[in-house]
Phi, psi and omega in degrees: 000142180300159176301149186305324182263009185263055179234193190302339183273356187303330182282350178255359181279138172259161179303322180291326176294318179300319179294312181299315185275359178297337178294341181271355180298137182200166173290136181252144183203178175233129177291137173300139180081016178289151173268147173263126180250114180264116178269103180280127180286157172303139182300341181270356183285132179261099182278105178253340176263114184061058180297344178272013182305321186294323178296317178293318179297324178297322176299318178296312180299317179299318178296319179293319177299319180297333179267359181074022179282150178293140175239130178235136179251123179257123187229153169243162175306132181092004178294145178265096182284352179283347179296310173225100186286131176292141171283158183304330182268004183265139182287143173241123184248122177285132182248125181267345181215188180300314180288130177292343181275324188292127177057036178223177178259021183301313182298321177296320178297314180294322178295313178298326180280355183054040180294135181264002181174181181226132171249119185255137172220160178134203183203155358275145180299319185282354180241263188296321181293313180297313180299321179291322178296319178298312180294323179301315177296319179299327178276000176087016180273134168291122189240142179221152178220133172269126187309319185283347187266014179233153179222172179200177181282335181213146183301316181297318178301314180299311184297313183293316181294317180293321176302311180299311181297319182296329183271346185229330194235333187213157173274115179259134179210173177281162177298322178298328177283326184281320186304316177298326178292321177292316181294336178274353184265157171207162184291000000 
């Protein structure tokens, strides 16, 4: 696995930041039996930072489907579900705010699915993905994010939000690091 600080935010880190945040370094993993949570962006959102996030997220979703892992789609009115189309057996959770958990039935869906953790992908990283990662930890879920599977409106927003989430709320890794963990997992 890549070094803890060797992700998209590495170019904005100063030596003193690296020292302060070194206390957050830990082994990163994905719980077997985790659900994949796809955060569908509002259709009006202009994803300019990692515009290819959906292609990477589709690889993650395909790997999870092959293992029989639960897939949940979190949507707001105006979400473009054609970006990553839900399969007929996959849950769709209406989201009233940035967090997919707040004022929704997401926790009930994850409980019924007996999810052992949550893997989040989608956009925007600085909004709905970050808020959902914070809430996932609050609900006690082991949470993971593959760096390539998220997007945002601006590069700085993506980097700062992912940096924050990686140090406090979720295990961040590359998609190449995550896919073997997903493929070794089953419900």
